[in-house]
Wavefront OBJ file of the C-alpha trace (Angstrom):
o trace
v 26.731 -66.826 -53.748
v 27.283 -68.683 -56.983
v 27.337 -72.425 -57.429
v 30.641 -73.947 -56.305
v 31.804 -70.792 -54.538
v 32.791 -71.004 -50.885
v 31.132 -68.610 -48.475
v 33.067 -65.544 -47.379
v 35.555 -66.484 -44.692
v 35.751 -64.169 -41.706
v 38.599 -64.746 -39.233
v 38.079 -62.814 -36.011
v 40.897 -61.844 -33.630
v 38.908 -62.548 -30.474
v 41.242 -60.867 -27.987
v 41.525 -57.741 -30.087
v 37.791 -57.388 -30.745
v 36.843 -58.097 -27.116
v 39.482 -55.611 -25.954
v 38.179 -52.880 -28.252
v 35.398 -51.927 -25.807
v 36.183 -51.143 -22.142
v 33.167 -53.014 -20.759
v 34.911 -54.929 -17.977
v 35.931 -57.861 -20.213
v 39.175 -58.230 -18.215
v 37.191 -59.546 -15.231
v 35.857 -62.470 -17.256
v 37.833 -63.074 -20.449
v 36.141 -66.357 -21.196
v 32.665 -64.875 -20.716
v 33.567 -61.935 -22.974
v 34.775 -64.329 -25.685
v 31.574 -66.378 -25.354
v 29.445 -63.253 -25.758
v 31.415 -62.316 -28.869
v 31.024 -65.869 -30.259
v 27.265 -65.719 -29.613
v 26.892 -62.383 -31.349
v 28.890 -63.674 -34.326
v 26.640 -66.735 -34.540
v 23.622 -64.465 -34.806
v 24.925 -62.445 -37.764
v 23.043 -64.478 -40.339
v 25.062 -63.220 -43.310
v 26.059 -66.566 -44.757
v 29.728 -66.206 -43.844
v 32.024 -68.922 -42.602
v 33.272 -67.515 -39.286
v 36.377 -68.539 -37.380
v 36.928 -66.972 -33.954
v 40.517 -67.256 -32.736
v 40.861 -67.233 -28.940
v 43.827 -67.435 -26.590
v 44.755 -67.475 -22.914
v 41.844 -67.614 -20.461
v 39.373 -67.873 -23.356
v 40.936 -71.031 -24.840
v 38.133 -73.299 -23.579
v 35.357 -71.449 -25.440
v 33.446 -73.982 -27.549
v 32.344 -73.720 -31.161
v 28.684 -73.124 -31.993
v 26.785 -73.689 -35.229
v 27.951 -70.853 -37.435
v 31.158 -70.092 -35.526
v 34.203 -72.345 -35.420
v 36.412 -71.493 -32.444
v 40.149 -72.004 -32.883
v 42.121 -72.030 -29.623
v 45.682 -70.772 -30.089
v 48.316 -72.771 -28.251
v 50.425 -69.622 -28.013
v 49.898 -66.311 -29.754
v 46.457 -65.738 -31.263
v 48.095 -63.532 -33.898
v 50.400 -66.358 -34.950
v 47.438 -68.750 -35.208
v 45.554 -66.274 -37.381
v 48.551 -65.941 -39.705
v 48.802 -69.742 -39.912
v 45.109 -69.978 -40.856
v 45.398 -67.315 -43.532
v 48.619 -68.785 -44.945
v 46.882 -72.181 -45.304
v 44.006 -70.857 -47.387
v 45.789 -71.320 -50.719
v 44.476 -68.027 -52.057
v 40.878 -68.347 -50.817
v 39.582 -64.860 -50.110
v 39.114 -63.959 -46.482
v 38.776 -61.006 -44.166
v 40.600 -60.770 -40.847
v 38.861 -58.678 -38.219
v 41.412 -56.891 -35.995
v 42.689 -53.430 -35.163
v 46.234 -54.772 -34.639
v 48.422 -53.001 -37.224
v 51.204 -55.580 -37.166
v 48.746 -58.465 -37.622
v 47.077 -56.601 -40.502
v 50.436 -56.272 -42.228
v 51.222 -59.952 -41.715
v 47.920 -61.279 -43.091
v 47.842 -58.843 -46.005
v 51.116 -60.398 -47.132
v 49.027 -63.561 -47.768
v 46.282 -61.691 -49.595
v 43.769 -61.247 -46.765
v 41.547 -58.221 -46.469
v 41.143 -56.581 -43.086
v 38.304 -54.936 -41.180
v 38.160 -53.272 -37.791
v 36.379 -54.539 -34.659
v 33.349 -52.322 -35.255
v 32.500 -54.406 -38.305
v 31.445 -57.296 -36.007
v 30.566 -55.564 -32.714
v 26.887 -55.136 -31.916
v 25.880 -51.457 -31.815
l 1 2 3 4 5 6 7 8 9 10 11 12 13 14 15 16 17 18 19 20 21 22 23 24 25 26 27 28 29 30 31 32 33 34 35 36 37 38 39 40 41 42 43 44 45 46 47 48 49 50 51 52 53 54 55 56 57 58 59 60 61 62 63 64 65 66 67 68 69 70 71 72 73 74 75 76 77 78 79 80 81 82 83 84 85 86 87 88 89 90 91 92 93 94 95 96 97 98 99 100 101 102 103 104 105 106 107 108 109 110 111 112 113 114 115 116 117 118 119 120
């Protein structure tokens, strides 16, 4: 990373990424979001990471390396708001949601699928 350049911004659609693996997440949505947050915090790739959560996962706290944004309503709408407010700063949104991908690409965001952040 060059001098004066911001780190890569990764915005993660928490509900979509958690829901991408049928591991029983629906029994403990908050716990599933916390496990995702913890795995994101351990990436160590120098990114700025924002995890957007909604519903039962809204009380998940931020950790060093991962800022958690609780959506008041739709997590997708909150993600679009975040991307729209970046004033052209490059970012990648992690989601498999086709409609959300279309919406954030309209603001110049790149997109990646859930596997890009899920532990193997």
